[in-house]
Every structure is written in C-alpha cells, then in structure tokens.
C-alpha positions in Angstrom: 31.2 -151.8 92.3 33.0 -148.9 90.6 35.1 -151.4 88.6 32.0 -153.3 87.5 30.2 -150.2 86.3 33.2 -148.7 84.6 34.0 -151.9 82.7 30.3 -152.5 81.8 29.6 -149.0 80.5 33.1 -148.2 79.3 34.1 -151.3 77.5 31.4 -154.0 77.3 28.5 -151.9 76.1 29.2 -150.2 72.7 25.6 -149.2 71.9 22.0 -149.6 73.3 21.5 -152.9 71.4 24.0 -154.6 73.7 21.6 -154.3 76.7 20.0 -157.5 78.0 17.0 -156.0 79.8 14.5 -153.1 79.2 15.8 -151.3 82.3 18.4 -149.0 80.9 16.7 -147.8 77.8 13.8 -145.4 77.1 11.1 -147.4 75.4 8.4 -144.8 76.1 7.0 -142.7 73.2 9.2 -139.7 72.6 7.1 -136.5 73.0 6.8 -134.4 69.8 8.5 -131.4 71.4 11.6 -133.4 72.2 12.2 -134.8 68.7 13.6 -131.6 67.2 16.1 -131.4 70.1 17.3 -135.0 69.7 17.6 -134.5 65.9 20.4 -132.0 66.6 22.4 -134.4 68.7 25.3 -136.3 67.1 24.4 -139.9 66.2 27.5 -141.2 68.1 26.2 -139.7 71.3 22.7 -141.0 70.7 23.9 -144.5 70.0 25.4 -144.7 73.5 22.3 -143.7 75.4 21.6 -146.0 78.4 18.9 -144.0 80.3 15.6 -145.3 81.5 13.4 -142.2 81.1 12.9 -138.6 80.2 14.7 -136.1 82.4 13.8 -132.8 80.8 11.3 -131.1 83.1 9.6 -127.9 81.8 10.6 -124.2 82.5 14.4 -124.7 82.2 15.2 -121.5 80.2 18.0 -119.7 81.9 18.5 -122.4 84.6 21.7 -123.9 85.8 21.4 -127.7 85.6 23.5 -130.6 86.8 23.3 -134.1 85.2 24.6 -136.9 87.5 26.0 -139.8 85.5 25.8 -138.0 82.2 27.5 -140.7 80.1 28.1 -139.8 76.5 26.1 -136.6 77.0 22.7 -137.2 75.3 20.7 -135.6 78.1 23.2 -132.8 78.6 22.9 -131.7 75.0 19.1 -131.9 75.1 19.1 -129.9 78.3 21.5 -127.4 76.8 19.0 -126.5 74.2 16.2 -126.1 76.8 18.2 -123.8 79.1 19.4 -121.8 76.2 22.4 -119.4 76.0 21.6 -117.8 79.3 21.6 -121.1 81.2 24.2 -123.8 81.6 24.5 -127.6 82.0 27.2 -129.5 83.9 27.6 -133.2 83.3 29.4 -135.5 85.7 30.5 -139.1 85.0 33.2 -141.4 86.3 33.6 -143.4 83.0 36.5 -142.0 80.9 35.3 -143.7 77.7 31.8 -142.2 77.9 33.1 -138.7 78.7 35.5 -138.9 75.8 32.5 -139.3 73.4 30.8 -136.4 75.1 33.8 -134.1 74.8 34.6 -135.3 71.2 31.3 -133.8 69.9 31.2 -130.7 72.1 32.4 -128.4 69.3 29.9 -130.0 66.9 27.0 -129.2 69.2 28.2 -125.7 69.9 28.1 -125.0 66.2 24.6 -126.5 65.7 23.1 -124.8 68.8 24.9 -121.4 68.2 26.2 -121.4 71.8 28.4 -123.4 74.1 26.9 -123.7 77.5 28.0 -127.2 78.7 30.8 -128.5 80.9 31.8 -132.1 81.5 33.5 -133.2 84.7 35.1 -136.5 85.6 34.1 -137.6 89.1 31.9 -139.7 91.3 28.3 -138.8 92.1 28.9 -139.8 95.7 31.7 -137.3 96.0 30.3 -134.2 94.5 32.1 -132.1 97.2 35.3 -133.0 95.4 34.3 -131.2 92.2 34.3 -127.7 93.7 30.7 -127.1 92.8 29.2 -124.3 94.9 26.5 -125.2 97.4 23.1 -124.0 96.5 24.1 -123.2 92.9 21.8 -125.4 90.8 18.2 -124.8 89.9 17.6 -128.4 88.8 19.6 -131.6 89.1 18.8 -134.6 86.9 19.9 -138.2 86.6 18.9 -140.9 84.2 19.2 -144.5 85.4 22.4 -143.9 87.4 21.6 -143.6 91.1 20.9 -147.3 91.3 24.5 -147.9 90.2 25.9 -146.0 93.1 27.2 -148.1 96.1 26.5 -145.1 98.4 23.1 -143.7 97.6 23.1 -141.9 101.0 26.0 -139.8 99.9 24.3 -139.0 96.5 21.2 -137.7 98.1 23.1 -135.7 100.6 25.2 -134.1 97.8 22.1 -133.3 95.7 20.4 -131.5 98.6 23.5 -129.5 99.3 23.9 -128.3 95.7 20.3 -127.4 95.0 19.0 -123.8 95.5 16.0 -123.4 97.8 13.0 -124.2 95.6 15.2 -126.2 93.3 14.3 -129.8 92.3 15.9 -133.2 91.7 14.1 -134.6 88.7 15.4 -138.1 87.9 14.6 -141.5 86.4 15.8 -144.7 88.0 15.1 -148.4 88.7 13.3 -149.6 91.8 12.3 -153.1 93.2 9.2 -154.3 94.9 11.2 -155.6 97.8 14.8 -155.4 99.1 17.3 -156.9 96.6 19.1 -160.0 98.0 22.9 -160.1 98.1 23.2 -162.7 95.3 21.4 -160.3 92.9 23.3 -157.3 94.1 26.6 -159.0 93.5 25.8 -160.3 90.0 27.9 -158.1 87.7 25.5 -158.3 84.7 22.4 -157.6 86.7 24.2 -154.7 88.5 25.4 -153.3 85.2 21.9 -153.6 83.8 20.6 -151.3 86.5 18.8 -154.1 88.5 21.3 -155.3 91.1 21.6 -151.9 92.7 17.9 -151.0 92.6 16.5 -149.7 95.8 13.3 -151.1 97.4 10.8 -148.3 96.6 9.9 -147.7 100.2 13.6 -147.5 101.3 14.0 -144.8 98.6 11.2 -142.8 100.1 12.7 -143.1 103.5 16.1 -142.1 102.2 14.7 -139.0 100.4 12.9 -137.8 103.5 16.0 -138.4 105.6 17.9 -136.0 103.4 15.4 -133.1 103.4 13.1 -134.1 100.5 10.0 -134.5 102.7 7.5 -135.4 99.9 8.9 -137.3 96.9 6.5 -137.1 93.9 6.2 -139.9 91.3 5.6 -138.6 87.8 5.8 -141.7 85.6 6.6 -145.4 85.9 6.5 -148.7 84.0 7.3 -152.4 84.8 10.6 -153.7 83.4 11.2 -156.9 81.6 14.3 -159.1 81.8 14.6 -160.4 78.2 17.5 -162.7 78.9 16.1 -166.0 80.3 19.3 -166.8 82.3 19.2 -163.4 84.0 15.5 -163.8 84.6 16.2 -166.9 86.6 19.0 -165.2 88.6 16.6 -162.3 89.5 14.0 -164.8 90.9 10.7 -163.3 92.0 11.9 -159.7 92.1 9.8 -157.2 90.2 11.5 -154.1 88.9 10.1 -150.8 87.8 11.5 -147.7 85.9 10.2 -144.6 87.7 10.7 -140.9 87.4 10.5 -138.8 90.6 10.7 -135.1 91.4 12.0 -134.0 94.7 11.7 -130.4 95.7 14.1 -128.7 98.2 11.5 -126.8 100.2 12.2 -126.6 103.9 8.5 -126.1 104.8 7.2 -129.4 103.2 5.6 -131.8 105.5 6.1 -135.6 105.6 2.3 -136.1 104.9 -0.1 -134.4 102.6 -2.1 -132.1 104.9 -5.3 -130.4 103.9 -5.6 -126.6 104.4 -8.5 -126.1 102.0 -6.3 -124.7 99.3 -6.6 -124.9 95.5 -4.8 -123.7 92.4 -5.8 -122.7 88.9 -3.4 -123.6 86.1 -3.1 -120.7 83.6 -2.1 -122.8 80.6 1.1 -120.9 80.1 3.8 -123.6 80.5 5.3 -124.2 77.0 4.2 -127.4 75.4 1.4 -127.8 78.0 -1.4 -125.4 76.9 -4.4 -127.5 78.0 -3.1 -129.2 81.2 0.0 -129.8 83.3 0.8 -132.9 85.3 3.0 -132.0 88.3 3.1 -135.7 89.1 1.2 -138.9 88.6 -1.8 -137.7 90.7 -1.9 -134.0 89.9 -3.1 -133.6 86.3 -4.3 -130.0 86.3 -6.6 -128.8 83.5 -6.1 -125.1 82.5 -8.6 -122.7 83.9 -10.2 -125.1 86.4 -10.0 -124.9 90.2 -7.9 -127.9 91.4 -7.9 -128.7 95.2 -4.4 -129.4 96.5 -2.7 -130.2 99.8 -0.3 -127.8 101.5 2.8 -129.5 100.0 1.5 -129.3 96.4 0.7 -125.6 97.1 4.3 -125.0 98.1 5.8 -127.0 95.2 4.0 -124.6 92.8 4.2 -121.3 94.8 7.8 -121.6 96.1 9.4 -122.7 92.8 9.8 -121.6 89.2 6.2 -122.7 88.5 4.6 -119.9 90.5 3.9 -117.4 87.6 1.9 -120.1 85.8 -0.7 -120.6 88.6 -3.3 -118.7 90.6 -3.3 -119.6 94.3 -6.5 -119.9 96.4 -6.4 -120.1 100.2 -3.7 -120.0 102.8 -2.4 -122.0 105.8 -4.7 -120.5 108.4 -6.9 -123.5 109.0 -6.0 -127.2 108.9 -8.6 -129.9 107.9 -6.5 -133.0 108.6 -5.0 -135.4 106.1 -5.7 -134.8 102.4 -8.3 -137.3 101.2 -7.0 -139.9 98.8 -3.4 -140.3 100.0 -2.2 -143.8 100.2 0.9 -145.8 101.2 0.8 -148.9 99.0 3.3 -149.6 96.2 2.8 -146.6 93.8 3.7 -148.2 90.5 1.4 -149.6 87.8 1.7 -153.4 87.3 0.9 -153.3 83.6 1.8 -151.1 80.7 -1.8 -150.0 80.1 -2.8 -146.5 81.3 -6.1 -145.2 82.7 -7.7 -141.8 82.4 -6.7 -138.7 84.3 -6.1 -139.2 87.9 -8.1 -137.4 90.5 -6.6 -134.9 92.9 -4.6 -136.7 95.5 -1.0 -136.9 96.7 
C-alpha cells in the first residue's frame, strides 16, 4: 500500500481539485480565529492540502506537537503559530514530493512568523521508533486524514501512545466506515488513495484505541462523506463513510465506561476564542459559569491535562453511582449535514 499512497499523493494529485471524493478535503466552515493563521501560509502549501478536518485544538502555546502525515505542511505551519516561539512542531511524512514543498517554504514562514520552530522528518507513521523521537516527549499529536492510509494502524496507535506525555492527547481527523470494508474496496487504488479503502469500521477503531491505552475515545465533530465520481460510487457499494475528529487522552486512570461519581465542573470562560462555552467533545458543550455534571472520565480529561486551570472542579471519587446516564453504544455519527442544538451532558 505504501507505493499506492506515495504515487497518489506524490505524483497523481497536484492540488485539491484533483480529488474525486469529499473525503480528503475540509469543506467545513473555517472558524474566524483560524483565517489569519492560514493567510500567512504560502499558497503553494495551501494548494496541496488533502486533510479532512481541523486539527488545531486549543491551548497549544508552548506545547511540543507532532503531526503524523504532515504532507506539504499546511497544518504544521498553522500549529507553529499556535504553539509560538516557545513551542515546537515536528512533521512526519513518507512522501518525498510533499516534504519537498514543505521544506521549500520553511524559510518563508520563518520570516513571516518571526521564528522558526518546525522540523520535517521523512519516515513512516507505523515506524515512529525509527525516527529517534523521545518517548513521552509530546504534549499533543495530530493527524489529518492519514491514519486510514496506514496498512498497520495497530503500530500507529502503539507509537502515538509511547510518544505522548501523561495527560497528553492525540487529536486527529480521519475517515471511518459504517461496517468493515471488504477486500475489493480495500484493494482499489483510487478508493484507497481517496482515504476510503483503508477506512476503519468505527467500532473497530474504538476497540483498537482502548487496546492501546486510550480507554475513552471522544468524538468531537463528524460529517457524512460523498463519493462524487459515479464509477467510484458503484465500486464502494453500500458502504457509508464519515469524516470524524476524535481526541484520545493518555490518562492511565480512565475507565472503559463512563462512570458516575456525582461530579461536576464549571467552565471559567478563559480558553482563548471560547469565552462563552467550550465543547470538549460532541456531548460536552459547557457554558461558562454554569455547573455541568460530568462522569469520572470527563473529570480527569479536564483536571489531569492542560485544561485544568480553566475549570472549577466539584466532587471527588469517594462514592460511585453507577453508569453515567445517557451513554450509548450505537453508531455515533450524524447521518445528515444538518445540526441540532447544544447536546446535553452525556459521554
């Protein structure tokens, strides 16, 4: 599969208009706070963007960030501005042509930003141990529509967990299927290159995450994908695909289910760009100043991470009340592009 991916992204695709599906592109509305960051990125880098979501979580100032499958460097250069001169961003990609674009414009971005805090490395995201990156040295790891392209997702997850600091997070967008992808679709070079053939069945992804120490994966955003090419749509058959962004925290104490300890948090409204409310994930949209009941896992995701200074914490783990009400196990993605109001407190 490496040859397919390197050929597709290194030679066949020259810009985002060459894509045949809506999988590997970000069609969502760009938030206002991100637009000034993107305006400082070289047009040549922007034109070769093939991501499927936004991988810029908040509170990155001073953080050390790793971007898996960085391509031509769009996300790296956006993240570089967010971490600032006291932070750093490392981008890893296996495609020489993409890395050449990223490196070509590195000096340009250093001059525009006023600092040079990025590094690009040629390598495979399944073999992160080969890159001499120190274990437990990254605050945040991101990836934008790349893990699906990996033939060894087990190795990717193992490497991510090894490189994260305790309390660090893997914040990434990718493509998932509503069922296990059959061999014919997996082996189709175009569907694979378009980020569909290698998509995981969503429940298998949850199992894989838990297997590698991420006990409670949290879905932040999702959208159904469209295969615009009629020939490819026939090849895909009845499969339904989704672009989804997850955050996985490396916290040893997380439980595999959302347990109720009678706890709550109060958001202080102090996270930049989120003065009125902050959405930890799809089901935790916390309004500033209001008491918000949470399960034990959510409590730890806020208290044992870089988010702690921005919340007040009510309660402890002294008494257990059973499973947290509202938690479900059905497919978590929306089936249409319409959105509803704020979600209630559930996990």
